[in-house]
N, C-alpha and C positions, 0 to 999 in steps of 0.2 A: 806694261806694268805687270810684274810677276804677281802670281796669285798669293793671296794671304796664307800664312801658315794655318790659320784658323779654318780656311777652306779645305786644306788637305786633311786636317785633324777630323773635320766633320765627314769628309769623304771616306776616311778609314773606318769611322764608326758605322756609316751607312752601308758599307760593303762587307762589314765583318761577318755577315751571315754566309757569305760564299764559301769560305773555308770549310765550316762544318757540313755544309751541303755537299761539297766534294767528297769529304771523308764518308758521309752517310751513303752517298750514291755508290761510291766504289765498294763499300761494304755490302750494300744490298744487291748489287749485281754479282757479287761473289769474286771480285777481283783478287783480293788479298788471300782468300781461300785458295783460289786456283794457282796463284804464284807460290803458295806454300808447298806445292808439289815440285817446285823447281822452276828455273827461268823458262820463259816462253816468248815466242814472237808474237806480234800484233795479230797476224793471221791465225795462229794457233789459239790465242786467247779468245778471239772473236768467235771461232768455231766452238770452242769449249764452253763459252758463256752464252752463245746464241744471241749475240748483239752485233750491230753493224760495226765494221772496222773504223768508219769515219768518226763516229761519236765516241767509240771506245778509245781511239787513238787521242782524241782531244782530252778525254778524262785521264788517260795514262800520263800525258805530258803535264797536266796540272798536278797530278800526284807526284811526278818528278819534281816539279817546282816546290812542293811542299815537303820534299825529302822522305816521302812515303814509299816511293818506287825509284829504282836505279835501272840504268840501261847500259848494256855493253854488247857490241857486236850484233845489234839488231834484235837483242833479246832483253826482256824486262824481268826484274826480280824485285821481291820486297826489300825495302830499306830496313835498317836496324829497328826502327820504331814500329813499323808495321809487322815485322817478323815476330816481335816480341808480344804485341798487344792485339793484333788483328787476325791472327791465323788460329782457327779453331784447334783445340787440342793442346796448344802451348800453355805452360803454367801461368803466363801473365796475360792470357786472352781476356779482352774486355769488349767483345762484340755485343754482349748483352747490354752494356752501358751505351754503346752506339745505337742500338735499337730503342732503348729508352728515350734517348735525347731525340731520336727521329720522331717518335711518338709526340713528344712535347713540342717539337719544332712547329708543327701545324698549329697547335693551340696558341703558341705565343704570337702567331700572326693575328689573333683576334684580341690582342692586348688592349688596343684602343677602346673596343666595345666593352671589355671587361672593366675598364676604368670608368667609362661613361655610365654603365649600368650597375657597378659594384657587384658584379656577378661572374663567377669563374666560367671558363670555357669547357671545363670537364665535369662529368658527373662525379659524385662521391665514389670513393674507392670501393665500397661494398656493391654498389650498383655496377661499376665497371667489372668487378670480379664475376658478377653473375652474367653480364651480357657479353664480355670478352675475356674469358678466363686465361687464354693463352697470353694476350698482351699484358694482363695484370700480373700473372706469374713471372713474366720476364721483367716487368718493372720491379718487383720485389727482389728478384734475383740480382738485378743490376744494383739495387740498393745494397745488397750483400757484397757485391764487388767494391762499391764505394766504401763500405764499412771496413773492408779488408785494407784499404789504403791507410786508414787511421787506427785499425784494430789494435796494433801492438801498443800504441801510445794510450789508447782508450783504456786497455787493461792495466797498464802500468800506472795510470793516474787514478784509476778507480779504487776507492778506499772502502773495502767491505771486510776489514779485519774483524773477526769475531762473529760474523754473520754465518748462518748455516743454511737458511732457506731464502731464496730470492724469488720474488714475483716480477716478472718482466711484462709490463703492461703494453699491449699492442706491439709486441716484439718482432713482428714480421716473420721472416723465415729463420729467425734465431741468432742473427749475427752477433749481437752483443751479449746475449745469454751464453753462447758458446765461448766468447772471449772471456767472460767473467768466470766460468767454471774452470776453464784452463788455467787461469790465473790463481784461483783459490781451489786447491784439490779437495778440501772438505765441503765445498759448497754444492748444494742441490738447487735446481732452478725449475720454475714452471713459467712457460710462456702462455699468456692468455691472448687470444686472437679471434677474429671473426671466424664463423664456421667455414666459410669459403677458403680461408687461408690455412686453417689447421692441417689439412693433408700435406700441403706444401712445406710447412714448418717441420712437420714430423719427418719428411723426407730429407730435408737439409740436416736436421739433427742426427738422423741415422747415418748419412753420409760422413758426418764428422765423428762417428763412433761414440756418441754421447747419449744414446737413448735411455741408458740406465741412470743418467744423472740429470737429464732435462726432460720434463713432461710438457706436453702441449694440450691445452684445454680450450674449449670454445667459451667465449665470453665477450659481450659487448660492453667495453669500458665506458661508453657514453651513457648507458642505462643501467647496468648491473653494478651492484656493490662488489668490492674486491674481497676475496676469501681471506679468512684469518689463518694464522699459523705460520706466517712469514715474518722474519725479522729485518727484511730489506725489500724495498719496492723500487723498481727502476722504470723510468719514463725515458726511453731513447727515441729522439726524433718524433715526439708526440706533440710537444707544446706548439711548435711552429704551425701545425695544422689547425689550431683551435683559437678561439677568442679568449680574451683575458678571463671572462667569467667562467668559461668552461674549464680552463686550466686551474683556476681557484677551486672549483668544484672537485676536480680530480685530486688535488692535494688534500682537500677536506676528507674524501673517501679513503685516501691512503692513510691519513692520520687515524681515522676510525678503525681501520683494519690492522694497524701495527700495534705491537705491544709497547710498553714503556721501554725506552732505549733502542727501539727499532729506528731504522734510518730510511730516508727517501733520497734518491739520486736522480737528478734531471740531466740528460745529455742532449745538447741541442746547439743549433746555430746561435751566436750571440752578437748583439750590436753594442757599440760603444755608446755612451750617453748622447753623442750628437746624432745618433741614429743613422749616420751616413757612412760609417767605418765600422769594421773593414768592409771593403767594397764587395767581397764575396757575400757577406750576409745582407748588405743592402740590396744587391741584385737578387739574391734568393728570395727576399721578401716579395719582390715582384712575382716570382714563381707562385707565391701563395695567392696573389690576386688572380692569376690564371687558373690555378688548380683547386683551391679550397675556399669555400665561402667563409669569411671572417678570419682566415689564417693570417699570420704575421710572424715576424722575428722580433725577439724581445731582448732587453738588456739584462745583464746579470743582476742589477740592482732591483729590477721589476720582479724577477723570479725569486730572489731572496726575500723580497717583500711579501710575495704570495706564501712562501714557506712560513714566515713569521705569522702572517694572518691566519694560517691553517693551525697554528700552534706549535710548529717545529721551531727548535732552538738551534743556535750555532750555525745558522746559514753561511756557507762559504763557497766560493767559486775557484775553480782551477781551470785555467785556459790551456788548451793544447798548443803545442809549439806552432808558430807561423810556418807556412801559410795557412794552416788549418783555422777556420773560423769557429771551431767548436769549443764547447766548454762543459765542465761538470759542475753542477751546483748541488749541494747536499745539505741536509738538515737531520736532526735527531728529535724523536718524540720524548 
């Protein structure tokens, strides 16, 4: 009797981890970087990477099966996907994203315990920044790479007409502040971040050539009030890290800091009312179980309700184009 299609479907789900593991391993041993210098034989690669030929050959053939590597006349080369995204120095390089996901790969193995105990597998970001600054910096840099994937549409959909000074709360290394000031030539921005993150943000802003238009200041948005003097406040990818009551408190602080007519913008993953779609948001919510105590993904209606509760009017939502699960929710004081 042939196996049920359900059995094959479950098997595909259970073995889905193997493909990212292959990509992460090949990246970590330096395979794509080595092939970025040109085609090479297995023996040449094994010598260059200082790994045994047997295991490297198996990994190479798996990369061929995934169309990451091609072979001709006994020599291997990067396929188009690897050549564009996995070779350091190339404009489309996403190696930092691979490193980020490799870091979380181990944490996800603890998901069952996270669910049982309702406790994340990882320490808070500030603690990680102190204990392992290199990994934390790479994490924030990888988030910048992700932001670049949607950056043009974020800026296009962002409505800051008439605003002159933007406060980017918890703005990381400046991904969205940079996109905003490039869209609005008259806009000045200030990123407020944890003291550990401030030097990295200043570095990224300087590399973008925007140090004269974007300032970076140390501030703990969980405990400190927001400074006055801004007519727009942005929360980019902040709300999914927090509980409902914390997000409501952040909006209340934003309302106190803004002048009449000032606006607040929330940019984040969004769920539909069924809380199971889009799939990317429902799965990302599980990431919050692994990474952040009390983190979650919310619906547009929930966030619009928090805006109204804080006193903002005209709450409205703009969704980015599929397959992006992101949206912009804004309101005016």
